[in-house]
C-alpha positions as CSV (number, residue, x, y, z in Angstrom):
1,M,-9.4,24.7,12.7
2,L,-12.5,23.7,10.7
3,D,-15.7,24.5,12.5
4,A,-18.0,21.7,11.4
5,G,-21.1,23.4,12.8
6,K,-20.7,26.3,10.5
7,T,-19.5,24.4,7.4
8,E,-21.5,23.2,4.5
9,T,-21.4,19.6,3.4
10,L,-19.9,19.1,0.0
11,L,-20.1,15.4,-0.4
12,E,-22.6,12.9,1.0
13,V,-22.3,9.1,0.6
14,N,-25.6,7.6,1.7
15,N,-25.7,3.9,2.6
16,I,-24.0,2.6,-0.6
17,E,-23.4,-1.0,-1.5
18,V,-20.8,-1.9,-4.2
19,I,-20.7,-5.2,-6.0
20,Y,-18.0,-6.5,-8.3
21,N,-18.6,-8.9,-11.1
22,H,-22.3,-9.0,-10.1
23,V,-21.6,-11.3,-7.1
24,I,-18.9,-9.9,-4.8
25,L,-20.3,-7.5,-2.2
26,V,-17.5,-5.2,-1.2
27,L,-19.2,-2.2,0.5
28,K,-22.1,-3.0,2.8
29,G,-24.0,0.2,3.5
30,V,-21.2,2.8,3.8
31,S,-22.3,6.4,4.7
32,L,-20.1,9.4,5.3
33,S,-20.1,13.2,4.8
34,V,-17.3,15.5,3.8
35,P,-17.5,19.2,4.9
36,K,-16.2,22.0,2.7
37,G,-12.7,23.0,3.5
38,G,-12.0,20.0,5.7
39,I,-9.6,17.0,5.7
40,T,-11.6,13.8,6.2
41,A,-9.8,10.5,6.7
42,L,-11.0,7.1,5.6
43,L,-9.1,4.6,7.8
44,G,-8.8,0.9,8.0
45,G,-6.6,-2.0,7.0
46,N,-5.9,-3.5,3.6
47,G,-9.1,-4.8,2.1
48,A,-11.4,-2.7,4.3
49,G,-13.0,-1.0,1.4
50,K,-11.3,2.4,1.4
51,T,-10.2,2.5,-2.2
52,T,-13.5,1.1,-3.4
53,T,-15.3,3.9,-1.6
54,L,-13.1,6.5,-3.3
55,K,-13.6,4.9,-6.7
56,A,-17.4,4.7,-6.1
57,I,-17.3,8.5,-5.5
58,S,-15.2,9.3,-8.5
59,N,-17.1,6.9,-10.8
60,L,-14.1,4.7,-11.6
61,L,-15.7,1.4,-10.7
62,K,-17.0,0.4,-14.1
63,S,-13.5,-0.1,-15.5
64,E,-13.1,-2.9,-12.9
65,R,-16.5,-4.4,-13.3
66,G,-17.8,-2.8,-10.2
67,E,-21.0,-0.9,-9.6
68,V,-23.0,1.0,-6.9
69,T,-26.1,-1.1,-6.5
70,K,-27.8,0.7,-3.6
71,G,-27.7,4.1,-1.9
72,S,-26.7,7.4,-3.3
73,I,-23.7,9.7,-3.8
74,V,-24.4,13.5,-3.7
75,Y,-22.1,16.3,-4.4
76,R,-23.3,19.9,-3.8
77,S,-26.8,18.6,-3.5
78,E,-26.6,16.9,-6.9
79,R,-26.7,13.1,-7.4
80,V,-23.4,12.3,-9.2
81,Q,-23.1,8.5,-9.2
82,D,-24.2,8.2,-12.8
83,M,-21.9,11.0,-14.1
84,S,-18.8,10.2,-16.1
85,P,-15.5,10.6,-14.3
86,A,-14.7,13.5,-16.7
87,D,-17.9,15.3,-15.8
88,L,-17.1,14.9,-12.1
89,V,-13.6,16.4,-12.7
90,R,-15.3,19.4,-14.3
91,K,-17.4,19.7,-11.2
92,G,-14.2,20.0,-9.2
93,V,-13.7,16.5,-7.8
94,I,-10.5,14.7,-8.8
95,Q,-8.9,11.5,-7.5
96,V,-5.2,10.9,-6.9
97,M,-4.9,7.2,-7.4
98,E,-3.1,4.7,-5.2
99,G,0.4,3.9,-6.5
100,R,1.6,7.3,-7.7
101,H,0.5,7.0,-11.3
102,C,2.6,9.3,-13.6
103,F,3.2,9.5,-17.3
104,E,6.7,8.0,-17.0
105,H,8.0,9.1,-20.4
106,L,7.0,12.8,-19.8
107,T,8.9,15.3,-17.7
108,V,7.8,16.3,-14.3
109,E,6.5,19.6,-15.7
110,E,4.7,18.0,-18.6
111,N,3.0,15.7,-16.1
112,L,1.8,18.7,-14.1
113,L,0.5,20.5,-17.2
114,T,-1.6,17.5,-18.2
115,G,-3.7,18.3,-15.0
116,A,-4.8,21.5,-16.7
117,Y,-6.2,19.9,-19.9
118,T,-9.8,20.6,-19.0
119,R,-9.2,24.3,-18.2
120,T,-10.2,27.1,-20.6
121,D,-8.9,30.1,-18.6
122,G,-5.8,30.7,-20.7
123,R,-2.1,30.1,-20.5
124,A,-1.3,32.9,-18.1
125,E,-3.6,31.5,-15.4
126,I,-2.2,28.0,-16.0
127,Q,1.4,29.3,-15.6
128,K,0.4,31.1,-12.4
129,D,-1.0,27.8,-11.0
130,L,2.2,26.0,-12.1
131,E,4.2,28.4,-9.9
132,M,1.7,27.8,-7.1
133,V,2.4,24.0,-7.3
134,Y,6.1,24.6,-7.3
135,N,5.7,26.8,-4.2
136,Y,4.1,23.8,-2.4
137,F,6.5,21.3,-4.0
138,P,9.9,23.0,-4.4
139,R,11.5,19.6,-5.1
140,L,9.4,19.4,-8.3
141,K,10.7,22.7,-9.5
142,E,14.3,21.3,-9.1
143,R,13.3,18.2,-11.0
144,R,10.9,19.8,-13.5
145,K,12.9,18.8,-16.6
146,S,13.5,15.3,-15.4
147,Q,11.7,12.3,-16.8
148,A,9.0,11.3,-14.3
149,G,9.8,7.6,-14.5
150,Y,13.3,8.3,-13.1
151,T,12.2,10.2,-10.1
152,S,11.8,8.8,-6.6
153,G,8.6,7.4,-5.1
154,G,8.1,10.5,-3.0
155,E,8.7,12.8,-6.0
156,Q,6.2,10.8,-8.0
157,Q,3.6,11.2,-5.2
158,M,4.2,14.9,-5.3
159,V,3.8,14.9,-9.1
160,A,0.5,13.1,-8.8
161,M,-0.8,15.6,-6.2
162,G,0.6,18.6,-8.1
163,R,-1.1,17.4,-11.3
164,A,-4.4,17.2,-9.4
165,L,-3.9,20.8,-8.1
166,M,-3.4,22.0,-11.7
167,S,-7.1,21.2,-12.5
168,R,-8.1,23.7,-9.8
169,P,-10.1,21.1,-7.8
170,E,-12.5,21.9,-5.1
171,T,-12.2,18.4,-3.6
172,I,-9.3,15.9,-3.9
173,L,-9.8,12.2,-3.2
174,L,-6.4,11.1,-2.1
175,D,-5.7,7.3,-2.0
176,E,-3.0,5.9,0.3
177,P,-0.5,8.8,0.0
178,S,1.9,7.2,2.4
179,M,2.1,3.9,0.6
180,G,5.7,2.8,0.2
181,L,7.3,6.0,1.5
182,A,9.8,6.5,4.2
183,P,8.4,8.0,7.5
184,Q,10.1,11.4,6.9
185,L,8.5,11.6,3.4
186,V,5.1,10.6,4.8
187,E,5.3,13.6,7.2
188,Q,6.3,15.8,4.4
189,I,3.4,14.7,2.2
190,F,0.9,15.3,5.0
191,E,2.4,18.7,5.8
192,I,1.8,19.6,2.1
193,V,-1.8,18.3,2.3
194,K,-2.3,20.5,5.4
195,A,-0.8,23.5,3.7
196,V,-2.9,23.1,0.5
197,N,-6.0,22.7,2.6
198,E,-5.3,25.8,4.6
199,G,-3.8,27.9,1.8
200,E,-6.0,27.0,-1.1
201,G,-9.2,25.9,0.7
202,V,-9.1,22.5,-1.1
203,T,-11.2,19.9,0.6
204,F,-9.6,16.4,1.1
205,L,-11.0,13.0,1.5
206,L,-8.0,10.7,2.0
207,A,-7.9,6.9,2.4
208,E,-5.0,5.8,4.6
209,Q,-3.7,2.8,6.4
210,N,-1.4,4.8,8.5
211,T,-3.9,5.7,11.1
212,N,-1.5,7.4,13.4
213,V,-0.3,10.0,10.9
214,A,-3.8,10.5,9.3
215,L,-5.5,11.3,12.6
216,R,-2.9,14.0,13.4
217,Y,-3.7,15.9,10.2
218,A,-7.4,15.1,9.6
219,H,-10.3,16.9,11.2
220,Y,-12.7,13.9,11.1
221,G,-12.2,10.2,10.6
222,Y,-14.2,7.1,9.5
223,I,-12.9,3.6,10.3
224,L,-13.9,0.9,7.8
225,E,-13.8,-2.9,8.5
226,S,-14.9,-5.4,5.9
227,G,-16.8,-2.9,3.9
228,R,-18.6,-1.2,6.8
229,V,-18.1,2.0,8.8
230,V,-17.5,0.7,12.3
231,M,-16.6,4.0,14.0
232,D,-16.4,7.7,13.2
233,G,-15.8,11.0,15.0
234,P,-13.6,14.0,15.3
235,A,-9.9,13.0,14.7
236,K,-8.9,14.1,18.3
237,A,-11.6,11.9,19.8
238,L,-10.6,8.9,17.7
239,R,-6.9,9.4,18.7
240,E,-7.9,9.2,22.3
241,N,-10.4,6.4,21.9
242,P,-9.1,3.3,23.8
243,D,-10.2,0.9,21.0
244,V,-8.6,2.9,18.3
245,K,-5.4,3.2,20.4
246,E,-5.3,-0.5,21.0
247,F,-6.3,-1.9,17.6
248,Y,-5.0,0.7,15.2
249,L,-2.2,2.6,17.0
250,G,-0.9,-0.4,18.8
251,V,-1.1,1.3,22.2
252,S,-3.2,0.4,25.3
253,D,-3.3,1.4,28.9
254,E,-0.7,-1.3,29.6
255,G,1.7,0.2,27.0
256,R,2.5,-0.6,23.4
257,K,1.4,-4.0,22.2
258,S,3.2,-6.4,19.9
259,F,2.0,-7.0,16.4
260,R,1.0,-10.6,17.5
261,E,-1.2,-9.2,20.2
262,V,-2.8,-6.5,18.1
263,R,-3.5,-9.0,15.3
264,S,-6.2,-10.6,17.4
265,Y,-8.4,-7.5,17.4
266,R,-10.8,-9.1,14.8
267,R,-12.0,-11.5,17.5
268,R,-12.2,-8.9,20.3
269,K,-13.4,-5.6,18.9
270,R,-16.0,-4.3,21.3
271,W,-17.8,-2.2,18.6
272,L,-18.3,-5.2,16.3
273,A,-19.6,-7.4,19.1
């Protein structure tokens, strides 16, 4: 278990605002910190600002006409928000995008090897890490000669994560890993995240709508609503919080609520009152 009291902070996001097209305010003073060696979850519904937060950190906003207009993003005590995405990758921060982006015309193994393009430590080390990836994702070893575009959604998610690991990252920003996957595959993906975190010491900041699963694997969580952090705390405390149970897990002291009942949370949230 991660001991937050004895762990250095790798990433700090300090009161950032993000605007798209010079007029649309998406993030409204988001602050969070990510400890070294931890799994930190960024939770909330669709449109809450999770993906925008990850793209602000990895400097991918400009391609979508977005920009950080206030606040700061600091990695290992260095301000990084004006770095290029490539420079940030060289510092050990890499994002696995929402939607399982793969090079569809390349094989699974060729996709994985593209993750090592920035490395200069030689072919033997890259081959060693390829075997490490296959150890975490045995299904990819079976499919290594298959064209990535013809693999399943779960396999493509594994390819995207494995490709990130091939860059030897210190921190992975993982965006919606459960999207579009069957429940059994979601559990499998999160088990792999846990194994990589514990086995390789990789730090994770993951954005996820599936609050129930994310809080079982994360050490700490932040809940976003409409571009603001409305609650944060250790994952265990969030799981047991009555508001989180009612509005995000669909369970209250009276039992499981229907979707129609839970939907009214926007009008009733005590922490937004």
